C-alpha positions in Angstrom: 0.0 0.0 0.0 1.4 3.4 -1.0 2.1 6.1 1.5 -0.7 8.3 0.0 -3.2 5.4 0.0 -2.4 4.6 3.6 -2.8 8.3 4.6 -6.2 8.5 2.9 -7.4 5.1 4.2 -7.3 6.5 7.7 -9.3 9.6 6.6 -12.3 8.1 4.9 -15.9 9.5 5.3 -19.0 7.3 4.7 -20.0 7.7 1.1 -23.7 7.6 0.1 -25.1 8.3 3.5 -27.3 11.3 2.5 -29.7 12.1 -0.3 -30.9 15.6 -1.2 -33.8 15.5 1.4 -31.4 14.9 4.3 -29.1 17.6 2.9 -32.0 20.0 2.8 -32.8 19.0 6.4 -29.2 19.8 7.3 -29.4 23.2 5.7 -32.7 24.0 7.5 -31.2 22.7 10.8 -28.2 25.0 10.5 -30.4 28.1 10.4 -33.8 27.4 12.0 -32.9 28.7 15.5 -32.6 32.2 13.9 -36.4 32.2 13.3 -37.0 31.9 17.1 -34.9 34.7 18.4 -32.3 37.2 17.5 -33.6 38.5 14.1 -36.4 40.5 15.9 -33.9 42.9 17.6 -33.5 44.3 14.0 -36.9 45.8 14.4 -35.7 47.9 17.3 -32.8 49.1 15.1 -34.6 50.0 12.0 -38.4 49.7 12.5 -40.5 47.2 10.5 -40.0 48.9 7.1 -36.3 49.3 7.6 -35.9 45.8 8.8 -37.8 44.5 5.7 -35.3 46.4 3.5 -32.4 44.9 5.4 -33.9 41.4 5.1 -34.5 41.7 1.4 -30.8 42.7 1.0 -29.6 39.8 3.1 -32.0 37.3 1.6 -30.7 38.3 -1.9 -27.1 37.9 -0.7 -27.8 34.4 0.7 -29.9 33.3 -2.3 -27.1 34.4 -4.7 -24.5 32.7 -2.5 -26.6 29.5 -2.5 -26.8 29.5 -6.3 -23.0 30.0 -6.5 -22.3 27.2 -4.0 -24.6 24.9 -5.9 -22.5 25.3 -9.0 -19.1 25.0 -7.3 -20.2 22.0 -5.1 -21.4 20.1 -8.2 -18.0 20.8 -9.9 -15.8 20.2 -6.8 -17.7 17.9 -4.4 -15.4 17.7 -1.4 -15.9 17.9 2.3 -14.1 21.3 2.5 -17.0 23.2 0.9 -16.1 26.8 0.6 -12.5 26.2 1.5 -12.1 23.7 -1.4 -13.6 26.1 -3.9 -11.4 29.0 -2.7 -8.2 26.9 -2.9 -9.0 25.9 -6.4 -9.6 29.5 -7.4 -7.1 31.4 -5.2 -4.4 28.9 -4.2 -3.4 27.6 -0.8 -3.4 31.0 1.0 -6.8 32.0 -0.3 -8.1 28.6 0.6 -6.8 28.8 4.1 -8.2 32.3 4.8 -11.6 31.2 3.5 -11.5 28.0 5.6 -10.4 30.0 8.7 -13.4 32.4 8.1 -15.9 29.5 8.0 -14.2 27.9 11.0 -14.6 31.0 13.1 -18.3 31.1 12.2 -18.9 27.4 12.9 -16.7 27.1 16.0 -18.2 30.1 17.8 -21.9 29.7 16.7 -22.4 26.5 18.8 -20.9 28.1 21.8 -23.3 31.0 21.5 -26.3 28.7 20.8 -25.6 26.4 23.8 -25.8 29.5 26.0 -29.2 30.3 24.6 -30.2 26.7 25.1 -29.1 27.0 28.7 -31.4 30.1 29.1 -34.3 28.2 27.6 -33.7 25.2 29.9 -33.5 27.5 32.9 -36.9 29.0 32.0 -38.4 25.5 31.9 -36.8 23.7 34.8 -34.5 26.2 36.5 -31.2 24.7 35.6 -28.5 26.6 33.6 -24.7 27.0 33.4 -21.7 24.8 32.7 -23.5 21.5 33.5 -26.1 22.1 30.9 -23.5 23.2 28.3 -21.4 20.1 29.0 -24.4 17.8 28.8 -25.4 19.1 25.4 -21.9 19.1 23.9 -21.3 15.5 25.2 -24.7 14.1 24.0 -24.7 15.5 20.5 -21.0 14.8 19.8 -21.7 11.2 20.9 -24.6 11.0 18.5 -22.4 12.3 15.7 -19.7 9.7 16.5 -22.2 6.9 15.8 -22.3 7.8 12.1 -23.4 10.5 9.7 -26.6 8.7 8.5 -27.9 8.5 12.1 -26.9 12.0 12.8 -28.6 13.5 9.8 -31.8 11.6 10.5 -31.9 13.0 14.0 -31.3 16.5 12.7 -34.2 16.1 10.2 -36.6 15.1 13.0 -35.5 17.9 15.3 -35.7 20.6 12.6 -39.2 19.2 11.5 -40.4 19.9 15.1 -39.1 23.5 14.9 -40.9 24.0 11.6 -44.1 22.7 13.2 -43.7 25.4 15.9 -43.3 28.1 13.3 -46.3 27.0 11.2 -48.5 26.5 14.3 -47.6 30.0 15.5 -48.3 31.5 12.0 -51.7 29.8 11.7 -52.7 30.9 15.2 -51.6 34.6 14.7 -53.1 35.0 11.2 -56.5 36.1 12.4 -54.9 38.8 14.7 -52.9 40.5 11.9 -53.4 44.3 11.7 -51.3 46.4 9.3 -51.0 49.3 11.8 -49.2 47.0 14.2 -46.3 46.8 11.8 -45.6 50.5 12.2 -46.1 51.1 15.9 -42.5 52.1 16.4 -42.9 55.9 15.9 -39.7 57.6 16.9 -40.0 60.0 14.0 -42.7 61.2 11.5 -41.6 58.5 9.1 -43.3 55.3 10.1 -41.6 53.3 7.4 -38.1 54.2 8.3 -38.3 55.6 11.9 -34.5 55.4 12.3 -33.5 56.3 8.8 -31.0 54.5 6.6 -28.5 54.2 9.4 -31.1 51.9 11.1 -31.3 49.7 8.0 -27.5 49.5 8.0 -27.3 48.5 11.7 -30.1 45.9 11.2 -28.2 43.9 8.5 -26.6 41.5 11.0 -30.0 40.7 12.5 -31.4 40.0 9.1 -28.6 37.6 8.5 -29.7 35.5 11.5 -32.7 34.3 9.4 -30.3 32.6 7.0 -26.9 32.3 8.7 -25.0 29.0 8.1 -27.1 27.6 5.3 -23.9 27.8 3.3 -22.7 24.7 5.2 -24.6 22.2 3.1 -21.6 21.5 0.8 -19.6 20.4 3.8 -21.6 17.1 3.4 -20.6 16.6 -0.2 -18.3 13.6 0.4 -21.1 11.8 2.3 -23.9 12.5 -0.3 -25.3 9.7 -2.5 -24.8 11.8 -5.7 -23.0 15.0 -4.7 -23.2 16.6 -8.1 -27.0 16.5 -8.0 -27.9 16.1 -4.3 -25.9 19.1 -2.9 -27.4 21.7 -5.3 -30.9 20.3 -4.8 -30.5 20.2 -1.0 -29.1 23.7 -0.5 -31.6 25.3 -2.9 -34.5 23.5 -1.2 -33.2 24.5 2.2 -33.0 28.2 1.2 -36.5 28.1 -0.3 -37.9 26.8 3.0 -36.0 29.4 5.0 -37.3 32.2 2.8 -40.8 31.1 3.6 -40.3 30.8 7.3 -38.6 34.2 7.4 -41.6 35.8 5.6 -44.0 34.2 8.1 -42.3 35.4 11.3 -41.5 38.9 10.0 -45.1 39.6 8.9 -47.2 37.7 11.3 -45.4 38.3 14.6 -45.1 42.0 14.2 -48.6 42.2 12.5 -50.3 40.5 15.5 -48.3 41.8 18.5 -46.7 45.0 17.2 -43.2 45.7 16.1 -42.4 47.5 19.3 -43.1 44.5 21.5 -41.5 42.0 19.1 -38.4 44.1 18.7 -37.7 43.9 22.5 -38.6 40.2 23.1 -36.2 37.4 23.9 -38.9 34.9 22.9 -40.8 36.6 20.1 -43.0 33.7 19.0 -44.0 32.9 22.6 -44.7 36.6 23.5 -46.8 37.1 20.3 -49.0 34.1 21.2 -49.3 35.2 24.9 -50.3 38.8 24.1 -53.0 37.6 21.7 -54.4 35.2 24.4 -53.1 31.8 23.1 -51.4 30.8 26.3 -51.6 27.0 25.8 -50.2 27.3 22.3 -47.5 29.6 23.6 -46.4 26.9 26.1 -46.3 24.3 23.4 -44.3 26.5 21.0 -41.9 27.4 23.8 -41.1 23.6 24.1 -40.9 23.2 20.4 -38.8 26.3 20.1 -36.1 24.6 22.1 -35.9 22.1 19.3 -35.0 24.9 17.0 -32.0 25.9 19.1 -31.0 22.2 19.5 -31.3 21.6 15.7 -28.9 24.5 14.9 -26.5 23.4 17.7 -26.5 19.8 16.6 -26.1 20.6 12.9 -23.3 23.2 13.3 -21.3 20.6 15.3 -21.6 18.4 12.2 -20.5 21.4 10.0 -17.4 22.3 12.0 -16.3 18.7 12.2 -16.3 18.3 8.4 -14.5 21.5 7.9 -11.8 20.7 10.4 -11.6 17.2 8.8 -11.0 18.8 5.4 -8.5 21.4 6.6 -6.6 18.8 8.6 -6.5 16.2 5.8 -5.0 18.9 3.6 -2.4 19.8 6.3 -3.7 23.3 7.2 -4.5 22.0 10.7 -2.8 19.2 12.6 -3.2 16.1 10.5 -4.3 13.9 13.5 -7.6 15.8 13.5 -8.7 14.2 10.2 -8.3 10.5 11.3 -11.8 8.8 11.1 -13.1 6.1 13.4 -14.7 2.7 12.4 -18.0 4.5 11.8 -16.2 6.7 9.2 -16.7 9.9 11.3 -13.9 12.3 12.2 -13.9 11.8 16.0 -11.1 14.2 16.9 -12.5 16.8 14.6 -15.7 16.5 16.5 -14.2 16.4 20.0 -11.4 18.9 20.0 -13.4 21.9 18.7 -16.2 20.8 21.0 -14.0 21.1 24.0 -12.8 24.6 22.8 -16.4 25.6 22.2 -17.5 24.5 25.7 -14.7 26.5 27.2 -15.8 29.6 25.2 -19.4 29.0 26.4 -18.3 29.5 30.0 -18.0 33.2 29.3 -21.7 33.4 29.0 -21.4 36.1 26.3 -23.6 34.5 23.6 -24.4 37.7 21.8 -20.7 38.6 21.5 -19.7 35.2 20.1 -22.6 35.3 17.7 -21.5 38.7 16.4 -18.0 37.4 16.0 -19.3 34.4 14.1 -21.1 36.8 11.7 -17.8 38.6 11.0 -16.2 35.3 9.9 -19.3 34.5 7.9 -19.4 37.7 5.9 -15.7 37.5 5.1 -16.2 33.9 3.9 -19.2 34.9 1.7 -17.1 37.6 0.0 -14.2 35.1 -0.6 -16.6 32.3 -1.9 -18.3 34.8 -4.2 -14.9 35.9 -5.5 -14.0 32.2 -6.0 -17.0 31.7 -8.2 -16.0 34.7 -10.4 -12.4 33.5 -10.7 -13.4 29.9 -11.5 -15.8 31.1 -14.2 -13.1 33.3 -15.8 -10.0 31.0 -15.3 -11.7 27.6 -15.8 -14.6 28.1 -18.2 -14.4 24.5 -19.4 -14.6 23.0 -15.8 -17.4 20.4 -15.8 -20.3 22.0 -14.0 -23.4 19.7 -13.7 -25.3 22.7 -12.3 -24.7 26.3 -13.5 -25.6 29.4 -11.5 -28.3 31.4 -13.2 -26.9 34.8 -14.0 -23.3 33.6 -13.9 -20.8 36.1 -12.5 -23.4 38.8 -12.2 -25.0 36.7 -9.5 -21.7 36.2 -7.6 -20.8 39.9 -8.1 -24.0 40.9 -6.4 -23.3 38.5 -3.6 -19.8 39.8 -3.2 -21.1 43.4 -3.0 -23.8 42.6 -0.5 -21.4 40.6 1.7 -19.0 43.5 2.0 -22.0 45.7 2.9 -23.0 43.2 5.6 -19.5 43.2 7.0 -19.7 47.0 7.5 -23.1 46.5 9.2 -21.5 44.2 11.8 -18.9 46.9 12.6 -21.7 49.4 12.9 -23.5 47.1 15.4 -20.6 45.8 17.5 -17.1 47.1 16.9 -15.8 45.0 19.8 -16.8 41.8 18.0 -15.1 43.0 14.8 -11.8 43.7 16.5 -11.8 40.5 18.6 -12.4 38.5 15.4 -9.5 40.4 13.8 -7.4 39.0 16.6 -8.4 35.4 15.7 -7.5 36.1 12.1 -4.0 37.3 13.2 -3.5 34.1 15.2 -4.7 31.8 12.5 -2.8 33.5 9.7 0.4 33.5 11.9 0.0 29.7 12.4 -0.4 29.2 8.6 2.5 31.5 7.7 5.0 30.1 10.2 4.0 26.4 10.1 1.2 24.8 8.2 1.9 26.2 4.7 5.2 24.3 4.9 3.4 21.0 5.8 0.6 20.8 3.2 -0.2 17.3 1.9 -0.4 18.6 -1.7 1.0 21.6 -3.5 -2.2 22.6 -5.2 -6.0 22.0 -5.1 -5.6 19.8 -8.2 -3.2 17.5 -6.5 -5.4 17.3 -3.4 -8.5 16.4 -5.5 -6.5 13.9 -7.5 -5.3 12.3 -4.2 -9.0 12.0 -3.0 -10.1 10.6 -6.4 -7.3 8.1 -6.6 -8.2 6.7 -3.2 -11.9 6.5 -4.1 -11.0 4.6 -7.3 -8.8 2.2 -5.3 -11.6 1.5 -2.9 -14.1 0.9 -5.7 -11.7 -1.6 -7.3 -11.2 -3.4 -4.0 -15.0 -3.9 -3.7 
């Protein structure tokens, strides 16, 4: 057995474990907690009209991004997702910075979400803190260690419960909808934009919470049944569902309970139901709403593990992190970031970590959009089973909007921006001083050839 074959044989994911339905469920799971809390604070920043403008801008950014990722994942179906696309387009350094950006997003988001889960558990049974955080990390990492098929099925069930909560709330509130409730934030004489365009700018990060992390679907490419078809179908289907749920919560919650109340609420679905007199439904939705937080927590653990696996396998991170267990799951890539995330959760500053995650996300969106443009221009003959409608016009719009969103994060929380800059300095320093000298392959083409060679060897052996 050659050295390369031996190296890859210890770093093998389970092929064919997920079709497009499970991938769509994964995409929904990544995001669904954003419908239950967080987005609504944008109403207090911009008013309902201003927040709708911010949401349309961010929905456009994500939809364009999803279409670009659908093309790139069909052409380059590897577990690295955006990192792999960027390395093909911009070389090892561009690939690392893109991978680092996604890693910052996916490593910090679970730590933030588990803090929010702790708050929800505290409201239900009066228990919160490190014990709750440790229990959730341990339980869901253990499920992931059992295998990707089992994990994705659990995620699909949990996210389905969260969707039930949203649709139940929407049906219940529909009869209470009043147009004037949308505009009850009246700081100025302009009910549509009570805080002007600055409010719209500051609301951009909150609008992102309705879609944040859907871009993680391509991280499952190496475990899909037919990645060239399943990943594009899965990510587009997930985005379509998320657009619908965003429309429901933005219109019906504010329309039934008023933008002023919803903009201040920590549990907007529950408060909207309570104020309209549906207390039993509110209790049920409160319980189901916890499933939304759990779904995002569970799925983003999956996402960071596959990204760490891909970066480690390529040599950007310590190579031991990409070794897989007998269930073909990257155990160390699940456990090590999980321990670090747990330690970060002990700070209790969920909002800060979420804002830092958004900084990493917006930078990765810009780099992935740029990768799409470069690949279209430099490799026009690359086999693309799916092609992005609009071509580079679509990716250029995504690039522009992602840079705008990045400035919005700075407007909202400069501290998060500068702390995240510190993480970039540490990560780039590690790459420059060490990992760039220890890459497994010199180029993206060599890395993909190594993966394909191993797959062909496995196919012949069977």
